[in-house]
Every structure is written in C-alpha cells, then in structure tokens.
N, C-alpha and C positions, 0 to 999 in steps of 0.2 A: 550603845543603843537597844532593843531588844528587839525578839524577834518582830516582824510583822504580824501581824491578826488579820485574819481573813474580816470582815464585817459581809452579813446578808444582805444584801441589795435591796429585801421588803421588809424589812427589822422595825418593827414600830410604825406600820403601815397600816389603815383601819382596813380591814379586810372587806370595808365596804366599797371602799376607793374605786374607782375606775380602772386607775392605776396598778391597784395589787393581783400578783398571778401567785396562785395556790403553787406551796412549794417547788416555791422559784429557789429557794438556797437550794435545793438538791439538785435542780435542772442546771443552775450554774456550776455546781460541783461537778458536774457531770461533762460539761464540755470543759472545763481549763483541767480538767483532772484526764489526763490520758492514762490508759493501761498500759503493764510494763511493757517497757521495749518501742511504744511509741513517744515520735515527738513532734512538735510542729514545728514548722522551719520559717526561719525569716523572711517574706516577701524579698528582704534584699537579697538573701543569696540565691533565689531562682527566677527563672523567669517567668511569664505571665500562665503560659501554655501545659508547666509543671503544677501537679497537682502536691497541695501543703505538706500532708500528713506523711511523713515516712514512719516506718516500721524498720529500725535499725538491724536487728539481728538477720531479717529474712529478706531486708533491701524490698517488702512489700509498697507499695505507694498510691496513696485514697485520696478523692478526692471530698470526702464525709468526713465529720468527727469518728472514728474508732466508737465511742461512745452513741452511734446512731440511733441503733434498734432498743436500748436500756432510755433513750433521753422521748423518743415515739411511746416509746409505750407510757411513761409518767406523763407523758403529755395527752397522751390517749384515755389513760386511766382518768385524772384531772377532769377531762372536758366530758365524760359519763358523767362523775358524780358530783360534780357542780353544778347547785342550781340556786346561783341567787338570784331573789328575784327583781332586786333594782338592775344591775348591770351581769344580766346570764349572756354566756360567752358565748357567740356561735360559733362551731367550727367551719372555718374556709373549705374543709376537701366536699362539707355539701355545701356551700353559697355556690361552690363551683364545678358541681360533679360533673355534669355535662361535658365542660372542655377540658377539666381533669380523665374523663373516661376516655376522652379521644384523643389525648396527648399519651396517655397509656398506650390503647391500640397503634397507634403510630409508631413508637418506640419497642413497641413487642414485633410488627413487620419490618423497623431496620434489624431485630437481631437475624430475626428470619430468613432475612437478605441476605444474611452472610454482614452484617457490617460489625466492626471492632465493638467490644465491650468497654473500651473506653471512652470511645465518642460515643455510645448509648448512651455511656453514662454522666458526660460534659454536659449533654446535651439536656438529660433528663434533671442535672440542678439547676441549669442556668433556667427553665420552667416551671421548678421548683414541684416536681414530680419524687414521688419515693422512688428509690431503684428497686425497693424490695415488692412493689407492687408492680411494676414491671415484669420480676421475676417470676411473681408468682403464678396458679392457673389463672387461664383466662376470664371471663366473665361469664362464658358456657359455663364453668364450673361451680359459679358462682350458688348454688344449690347445693353441691357438693360439700363446698367449703361451712356453709353453717349449719354442718354436721358435725364437722370435726374440724383439724386444722389445718390450714390452707397448704397442699401439694406447690410444693417449687418444681418450675420446670428449667431443668436447665438448657441451655441452648447449644443445638446439635455440634456448634464447633467449637464450646467450651469442651461438649462430652470427649472429640476427637481430641483434642488437648492433651486430657485428664488420660487420657486412653495411651495416649506416647509419653507419656510420662513414668506410666506404671509400668509398659516395655524398655524404660531406659532403666528400667531399677529404682526409680524413688519408691520411697513405701509406701503405702498407701493413708499412712496419720497425714503425711506430708500432703500427699494431693484433698483428702478431704479436710485440712487446715486453712488451703489454699480455695479452695470452692466453698467455704464457707464465706471466705474472708469480698469472694466476687462474685458470689448466688446467696448468700443466705441459708441454703442449705443444708440441713442435718447431715452431722458424719453415715449414719446410715444408708440417708435417701442417694447420698453423693455413689456408696460403696454400691449400692445397688442399681442406680441407674448406669454407671459404669461397668459392672460385670455382666448385665443384662444386656449392654447395648447391641443393637443387630442392625449392622451398616446401611444404609439406601440404596437403593437402586444405582445408582450413579456409579457406588464403589463396586459394586456388583460389574458393574457396566466398564468400570476401570480394567478391572481385574480379566473382563472378558479379551480387553480391546490388546490384553498383553498374549493373550492364547492366540489371537488371529494374528498378531505380530510371529507367533511363535511358529504359526503355518510358514511365513513368509519366508522365517529362516530352515524350515526344513525345505522349502523348495527351492531356495538357493541353495543347500547341501545337496539337491537330488541336481542340479543344473551344472555341479561339480565345482562350483566355489569354494577354497579350503576351508577348515573347521577355523583355522584360528583368525582368519577374515571376517568372517562370520561372526566371532565372538567379539571380535574388535567390533566390527561394526555395530553390536549389539551394546557393547559398554557406552559406548560414542551415545548413544542413544537413555543411552540413563538404565536399561535390564536386567539382570540380576543373570550373570552370566554361569552359577549353577546351575538356575531354572533353564536358560536356553540350554544349555550344555544337555540337560535331563530330556527336553524337548526334543533335540538331536538324535541323543539316544536312545529314542521310543521307548522311555521311560517317566516316570512323574515325581516329583521333588516333595517329597511330605513335608516339607513346609509352605506348600503354595497350595490349599485344598482347590477345589474346580468347583467353581456354582457356576449352575443355569440358570437363566431367566424365562420363566415359562408364563406368557401371558395368556388367561384363562377369566374372558369376559374382563369390566370392568377392574379386577383384580391383579396383582402379580406376585406369583411363587415363588421364592426362593427354593432350590434343590439343591445341596449339598452330596456330591461324590464321591469327594475327596477318601472314602473308605470301599469305596463299592467300583470303580474301576480304575486299571492303567491309563498311563498318559497315551490316547493315541490320537499321531497326528492327521489320521485317516479319517477321524469322528470331531473333530475342529471345525468343521463347517456347520455342523448340528448346532454349535453351543455360544455360535456368535449371533448377538443381537445386529437388526436388523439398523444400519444405519442412520435412518432417519422412521418415524412412527406419524400417519396421520392421524389428528388427534376429530373431536364433535368441534363447530364449530366455524370450520377451515381454515386452520391450525395445524402445522406441524413441527415434531418433535424431534430435536436433535442431542444426542447422549453429549456432553461436556466432558469425558474423561479424557484424561492424559493420552496424546496420543493417536484423539479424532480427530483424523490432518482436515475432515469433509465440514465438520461442526465448525472452526478455523477457521475453514474459508469461506461458509456461510454468514459468519459475524463479519466480516472484512466485504463479504460483498453487499450485504443489506445495509450494515451502517450509514452508507452513504442514501440510500433509499427512505431506509425508515428503522430508529431504534425500536428495537420491538422484542430485545432479547430480556425476559423476565424471569420465579422464579415460581416452582411449583407451588399452591397455595396449601395443600395440602401435606409438603412433607418438601425440606430444602436438597432434594434431589439435584439441584445446579445444573437441569434441563433445560435448553434452551429453546424458545417457544418463538414461532416465526408464522407470519401469516401468508397464507398461499396467494394474495394479492400482491404482496412486497417479493416473493418468490420469483411471482412475474415478472414483476419489475424487474427484477433482476438476471434473466436468463440471460439474456444478451452478454451480460459481464460473465455468468458461469459458460457459456459456451466461448468466450472468448479464454477460458481457461482450460477448455476440451483444443481449442485451436494452436492454442500454446506447449498443451501436452503431447499433442502427434506430434507437430514441428519437433519436439524435442525428441522423439521417438524416432522419428526419421533419417536421424541421424544413425541408426545403430545398425551396422553392414553393408552399409553405404559409403560407396568410397569417395569423400568429397574433401575439398579441400578445410584447413584447418580454420580458417576464417570465415565458409561458408557456415562448417559445423557448430561452433561458435554463436555466430546470429542466430541459428535453431534451437539452439539449446539455453541462448540467455535468456527469453521472455520466460518461461517457466522457471527458472532455479529464481529470477528474483523475486515471483510471487510467492516458490517455497520457501522462500529466509522469511518473508512476513510473516509466514504461518506458522514458524516453526519445523517446517519438515526437508531432511534430512536429503540429499541428493547424491545421486552415488557420483563417483569421478567417473566410473570404467566405464567407456564409451558403448559397454556389451551391454548394461542391466537398461531395460525400459524401465520409464516410472509412470507410476498413478496414480491419483485418488480416490481410494474405494469408496463407491459409493457416489461417485458425480453423472457418470453415465443413465446411473438410474433413477437420480433424483431429476437430471435434466427429462429426463422419457416420462419423469411421472407429471411435470409439471407443462409436457406438453400434451399428454393425457386429457388433465384437467381441465388444459384450456384449447381444447382441441376444437370447439364452436369458433371461439376469439380467430384464430392461425388458421383457417379454411375462409373465413373472410376475409381477414386482413389478403391471402394470397387472390382471393376473385378480385380483388378491387386494383391489386398489381397485373393481372393479366390482361383488363382493360383497360391499363393505364392511368390510373387513379392510386392514389393513398389518400390517408387521414392521417390525424395524428397516435392513433391506436396501432397504427401496421406501420408504423418508421423501422420497428426494432425486427419487422421481416425482410425490410430494403435491404438493412444494414446489419447484414450475418459476418459475425469472425469469421474473415480468412478470405470474404467476395473483394471484387476489385471496384473503387469508383471512379469519377474523372471530377478531379475538383475545378469547379468552374475558374476562371479568371485566375488562376493560380498565379500566371507568370506576365499578369498584367492583362490589358482589354481582349479580350480574345484568344488568347492562351492558354487550354485548357492544361493538367494533368492531371496522371494517373497514380492515383493511393490507395491502402490495402488496410481492410477495416479491423481494429485490431479486438475492440469491444464497444458497446452500447447501452443503452439501462438507461430506463424514469428515475426522477429523484423527483421527489414531495415537497413540498417546502410553503411557504405562505407571501402573499405579499404583502407592499405597506400598510393596508384598510387593515388586515390579518386576515384575506381571504385566505381559500385554498387555494395552491399553486402548482401545478405539475409541469414539470420538463422533460425531456429528450436529450441526453448525451452521449455524444460519438466522438469517439478516436480513431483516428489513423496515422498512418503511417506512409514516409517516403524518404527516397534517397537524397542528402545533400553531400555536396562536393566540403568540404575541410581545406586544411593546411596540407604539404608535402604528397599532398597527389590522392590524400587517404577523402574517403567518403565514409559514410553512416547513416543511420535512419535517425529520423527526425520524427516526432508526434507531437499531432495538434487535435485539441479537444473542444468540440461545437458544441454549443446548447441551441436546441428549438424550442423555441416556447409552446405552452398549451395554444391548439386555435382550434376553432368548430369547422364540420363542414367538410367535405371532401374538394380533392382539390387534382390536377391533371398532371400526371407527373413528369411530363417534357414541359410546362408549362411556364415561364417567366416572367409573364406578364404583371403588371403593378407588387413587383419584389415578390410573389408568393410561388417562388420555381427553387429546387435544393440548391443549396451550396454546393453540396456533393450530390450527383447524377449516379445510380447506378449504371451499370453493366448488363444490360440483360442478354449478353451471348449470340445478338443476330449481327447478321454478315457486316454491317454497316460498324458497327461496336469491335468483332474480330478486326477490319481494319485500321481502328484508330488505334487498338493495340500493338499493332505490327508498325506499326506510323512511332509511335510512342516510344516503342522499343530502341529505336532507331539513336535516340538518345544516349542510351546509356552506352550504346556502340560508340557514339563519334566520341562521347566523354573517353573513354578508355583509352583509345587509338590519340587522345590529345594528352592523359597520363602517362603513355608511353615514352614520347617524343620527350613531355618536361624530364621523367625521371631518370632517360635514358643517358642524360649529361647534359642534354641542351638546353633544358634550363626554362625552356618558354616552346608555345604553339605560335606558327604561322599561320593562317586558315586566312578566308574570303568572306563576306557577309552577305548578303542579298538584300537589297533598299525595305527600308521600315524594317529591321532585326536588329537596331542596335539602337538604344535608348544613353543618349551624352547626358556624364553629371552634369548636375550645376554646380560653379565655383562661387567661393564667396563665404561672409562668416554666413549669410541667410539660406546660400542652398546648396552648404556642401553636403553631399551623400544623396540627395536627391537626384530624383530621374526627370530631366523633360521627355517629351514628345516621341518619338523616334522618328531618324535622319530618314528623311526620303530615299538618297544615295545610296547605293552600294559600298563596299570599300574591303581593307585588308584591314585585321586584327591579329593584335597579339595576345595571347592569351595568359597571362602570369596570374596567379590567383595569391600568391606568396607575396609579390613584389605591388599587386592591387593595394593588399590588406598591410602592405606595410606604407602605402601611402595615404589609407585611411579612407579606404573604396572596398566598400561589401554589396551585395545584391542587394537592392532594395527596388527591384520595381517586382510589385505580384501582392496579392490578400496579406492585409496586414496579422493575420493569425498564424498564417502559414510563416512569411517569413520572419516572425518575432520565434516559431522552434528551429527554422535557423539559425537564426543569430544565439541562443540560447545553446545547443550542441557544437557551435565554434568556442561558446566561454569553456563551454565542459571542457573538450579537447584543449583549448591552451591550460586548463588545468590539470588535465592528463598530463599533460607535458610537464607538466612542475614536478611530478608526485617521485618521489625516488622511485618506488616499486608500482607503476602501472598497469601493469600485467593482467590485463585479464579482468579488465574495469568498464572497457567499454570495446560495441561492437565496431570495429574497423575494416573496408575493405582496401586493398589495392586496386586490386579492379574488380568491376559489379560484377555478381554472380547472376549467369544468363537466367534465371528466372526472376531477377527483381531489375532487370534493365529496363522494362517501360515503367518504374515507381523513380527514374529519378527527375530532378528539379530543373523544370525547361530552361533554364537561364544561368549565364556564367558573365566572371567578370571582364574585362578585357579593353586593351589600348589601341582605338581606330589610329591608324599614318594616315587617316583619309582626313579625321577632324579634327586631329591631334587634342586627341581628348579620353578621360576614362570614363567607361558605360556599361550598361547589360547588354549582354548581347542574347540574343534567341541562340537556341543551340540547333533547331529545328532548321533555320538561314543561314549555318555555317557547312563549308563545302572546300574541297581542299581545291589551293591552286592552282592553273592554270598555267608553269611560267609560260614565258616566249622566248628561246632561247633565239630567235631569228635576228632580234632585236641587237644584240649585239654586231652579228652579220652588218647589219643594215645601217651602221656608225660611216658615217663618210668621214672615213682618216685612212690614212697609208695604214697598208696590211704590214707594213712592218711593224709600225706603232702600235696597231688593238694584236700584237703576238707577243710585242713587250705586254701589253698590260694582261691578258690573259696569263701570260706565263707569270708576273708578278702577283697578280690576285690567288691564282691555283697553288702557287707553290708557298704563300703566305701565309694560308688561310688555316686556321686550325682545324677548322674541317677535315681538310685533309691530310692532319698531321703536318703543316707545315714549320714555317721558323716562327721562334718564339721570342718579345724579346724579354729584355733579362727585366723591365720593372716590369709587372702584373696591370696589368687593367690598362698601360699607356696605349695598346692599340697593334697591338705583335705585328708593329714596322710596317702597317701597310697605310701611312698618310698619304693622299696625292693634293697636290696644289696646282689647279688645272685655272690656265687666266685666259679671258678673250673675249672679244666683241661678245655683245647678246646675240643669240643665234647659232653662233659659234658651235654648239652642241655639249657644252659642259656637262649641264644636268643631264640631258639623253644618255653620255657617257658613263657619268652615276648609278642613272637606274639599267642602263645596260649591265652594267657589272652585279647590280644587286638580282637583276633577274637570273645572271648567269651564275652565282654562288647560291640562290634559291636565299635569300637571308633579305629580311624587313630595311626598308629605305626612312629612315626618317628627315625632311628636309627641312631648313629654317630658313628664311626670308629676312635679310641685312635691311 
C-alpha cells in the first residue's frame, strides 16, 4: 500500500458555502504538525489534570498547541480580510468583548495575587481566553499599544523565578526560551526586565528583618552567651552563618548589601548603603522599619517578610474574626492589610498572648518547681509553634514578639472612647455587648455560675476573648463574643491539669445589670471585682485545692484511698441501671462517710458528671487526653500535669470529686466544700460490753495483724491478711458494734452487708 496522503478538509467546497473556512488547510496543518521536539501525548497515558503537549528535550509541558500563536495570527488575518457579502464571518471576540475584558482582568488579578501560572493558564483555557492577552499590557496601555507592538508584562513571581535561574548558573538563552514559552515575551524584553528588576519593599523588609535579628544576636553576645551557641541558633532559624558572624564581629558582609526604607509622603525611597557604611550594630535601630503602619481608611499594614512574628500572629488572631488579608493593588508587596475594627475585635486575643508571654518570662530567675515552670511556659510555647517562632530551651532567656505591645497600645489609643465608656458602665454595675471584652481581661478571675451543680460556683481564669463576625441563616450579619477560661481538674494517679472551655455569647441589644440573673440575662461567668466579699470567696475556694492536695497525699502514700466525712446535701448518688448509669440524682439529705478513690471509680465506670455541660465536657476531654498521654512511648513534656496543685492555682480546682458512700453504699459526686476529716471515737471500743480479757485479745489481734502497723501478712495476697473473725450470738449481743468499734480503733472504713 502507498503512503497515506493528507486531503485538505475543505477541498472542492464553494467559497460562498457557509461551512467554508478560508485557508483551512494551512490552519489544519499547523494544528496537526507540531514543531520539532513537541509531541501530543495519548489521553490514555496521562491523567485529566496533566497537559497534553510535551517538549521531549526539555520536559516542558503545555495545555495549548505550540503553534497556537501562528494559528491565531492566521485566523485574525483571515477575519480582517474576509468580507463575503452573503456569509460574513463575525468575530466572536467582538461579540463577547465585554465579558472577555472582565475575564482577562480577573485572570490578571489572579497573577498579581501570586496565583500559579499553570492554574491561571488552565482557567483561561476553560473560559476560552487567550493567555497572550492576559500577559500582555493592561487596558490602560491600549493607547500605547495602538502606536506599536504590545508590551508583555511578566508577573513578578516569574521575574523572581528567572533571577533565581540566572543565579544558579543557567544561561540567559535558556531563561529567555522558557520565558517565551510561559509569557510570549521576546528575548530582548526578558533580558531587559530580568536585568533591571527592582525588588519590592517586601523584599527589602525581609532583609531588614534579618538585620533586626542580627541585633538580637549581638544582644545575645553582649549577654555572655557563647558565639558557638549563637551561630547554632542562627543556623536553625535559617540565617546565613557568615552574615551572623560578620554582625557579631562588627563588620559587614560584602555579599549582603544593607538597604534602608525611608518614607517620604506617599512615596517610598530605597537607599543602598552597601558602599557607604560599615556594619555597626549600634545603627541597626535606625534601619529597622516599623512593625506595622497605619494607612488611610482605618487600615493597618503589616510586612509579611520572613521572620515577622507579629504579622504571623495577627494573621492567626484575625482569621477567626474576619478574612482581611489581601495584596496591594499597585504592587505585589505581599503586605497584609487589616481593618482597624477587626484588630479591635481581636484585642482580647492579642492580650491573651501578652498574658501567656508574661507567664513564660516570670519563670526566669524564680525558684519554682519544674511542674509549675512548665505550666507557665506551655501556653506561649504552643502559640509560638503555631506561628513558626523559635522558643529558647534555656530558662535564662526571655521571649517576646516585637511590636506586640506597641500594637495593643495603638489599638487601645484609637478606641479610647469605647474603652472609657465600657469602664464607666462597669463602674456602675452595668454592661452591654460591646463592653464584654473589658469584663473578661486575660489573666483575670471569674466565677463560673453553677459549675458543680445547683448553687455550687467555681473559680476560673480568663485565657483569651474575642469578637467574631458571621451571618444568620437568613444572611443577616451577626456578631458573637467568645470567651476561653481554664480551671484545674483531677485525673488518674493523683494528677491534675488545666482544662479549658469556650463559651459564646450572642449579640444583644441594650444595657444589662452586671449581677442580674433574672429571665436568663445573667452572665454565666461573673467577674471578680476585688471587693471584700469576693476576696472571702476566693479564700474559701482555695480551700478546695488544699483539701484535694491532702487527699492526693493519702492516696499516693501507699494507702490507695482517702477516708473522709461529708455533710448532708453534699453527696449526689449515681443512678444505676442501663438508662441511668453515669447520671446523678438529687443530693442525699443525710451526711455520712465516703471513700475517695478516683482510679477505682473510673474502673467501675463512674466519672464526675454533676455540673455544667460545657465545663464537664472539658473535664472529660482532658481525661481522654491523659489516657492517650500514658499510651505514648515518649510522652514527656506533652501535657501540663501537677502532682500537687501550686499555691496560686488552688482556687481554680473543680468543686466536686467521685467517691463511694458507705452510708448509701453507692458511688456518687461529693462536693469538696462539704468534706472534712473524720473524728474517730476511740471510746466506743472501751464501751463494749465484753470481758476485759476478751477485749484485750481482740485489740492485740487487730493491731498486730494490721498491715498499717507492719504486722502479719498472709501467704496469699489479698486473702485478708489473716484477720478474719467469726462472731455469733443473738440479736443485740453486740456483734455489729464490735465490728464498728474495731473500725474506729483502726481508722478504717467499714462496709456492712445485710443477708
């Protein structure tokens, strides 16, 4: 068989036919005949999200035909010259010019915002937009384009890419070839743009942030920290060791020019001092730009250069309030712009970071237990990790987020009238929705109403607060206030930890009474105002922590449990049965004795269940976290744990525990405020109506065989330590009284079973 011949698809068709396309053969040939090195891959061999065209020598891929430019020129040429009176071709670009212009502008904005070129190319192909029109000059330059050829604008992200390629040693012609494929720019335009590229202010800010870090390293050296440790820290933080060494030695590295940013009205001047000054750490403060800049329209700009911890923190804090991050319209400086109102709503969260930082720094130079020091450093450490901040492992170095205090002061100064109004309301025992953040200042203490059940309050500490914005189901704007508090909860093995709960308050209108609880309008967390009444309550609640510490000492000393007495109304019996298990009934009207053993309670399926649902849920979550903590092979340093509650956290302890009542013979929740030491009556044994010789024998047996006294132990563990008595006699002869008297004598719990 002979070689196959290509038949022109429109051969023999009348030019006046509506289906006739001028120069269709040339267009068909360009579409099917690819340039040298290019192939079209079989759709079966690639996934749907992979470009079909492949340049085998270089590995370059493309969504569009490599002959796309030539095809479009040929089509446009025919559209301009063809004037068939019967079937005049209508240019689709003219027909949809308005929608096309909007799509091109949208794609340009995507490139300007830093979107990947491949993603923009794919979106352009889906919308039928020529990528060349997207990369060409904007509509504002149409007048200039009419005079000569269009000027291609290369996105800044690609300019940086080409510069990195040149720095890596890739020849200019290879860079120009790649640029022509990606942007349709000519080699001359590529060389001109790449070689004359001026970095934006964000890159200069990045270099200046390095200078600021150099100042930190100099301070570390002046404080006596070894140079080796400083260089190791700099290396871990991603800094050039040679540059840091030059900074420590008081000289300047020639490969790192110093640039200053000077504000001159609306303009920004860049001054290169690489050849004018030697590196001097004392002059660093003058070259460091501000951490944030106030803009017109109640906006604040934060530089997003690498190492700007304040910018990362603000981004994290305001994301839950409103998504306000955007790019400058006039340049891709990658600066974060935040509305001042949004910052004001996040003021409580920023103050929460200040509170965590101050707790971290108070561990420096203070002699405190390792558990307490770790608990104070834990909050800021977790926050710092989330923003990429490096925390020193040494206990001799303070931490800070530079610019945080200035930002908080600036927010308070700009909203001074609102703050004064809120404080005036609080002074008169009133509050409204906009004054809630003043009530709940981070680090302050609040009373959690009915935390341990009806009428049993608890003390909590505010961690952070913030206002959040959202919409209702109907689309109306809605604002909420969120409050996070922490409190001490018991775990297994006598350990305690911090539990946290977050409460949301919906927006309300009008002014309310601070102490008002009628009609459900009272606050669930009442502020502690520091008057005499509140001070008395704080001292009373601190006794809960002291009682719990004493209980833990008894449990961990080898005894395994604590035996105490509770007052009437302080024990809530657990319900039994499949439908009532784990729930609590009303408190018992009588007092009695209780055995406190949290581990045994959990083994029998009982946990703290009396109290507010949100706080109980926080307690249960911490119990699950502790169990997971125990399962991990290396669980050191992952969780805040206290063997004994520190003095300053005594008032924060949860108001109830789980115990077994010997009076009701059931498990239940017992209020710590109602617990007290048992006053054992030793005279009961003396009042037994038994012969003196018999009582002397019983006393000798129970004392010398008791494990507490170090007496006899049976060979079989748990058999009863050899102290099993069989007493018989008529009712009323004193059998039960004898057992009760022995329990009083030994200070042991007595469990009575009736047959």
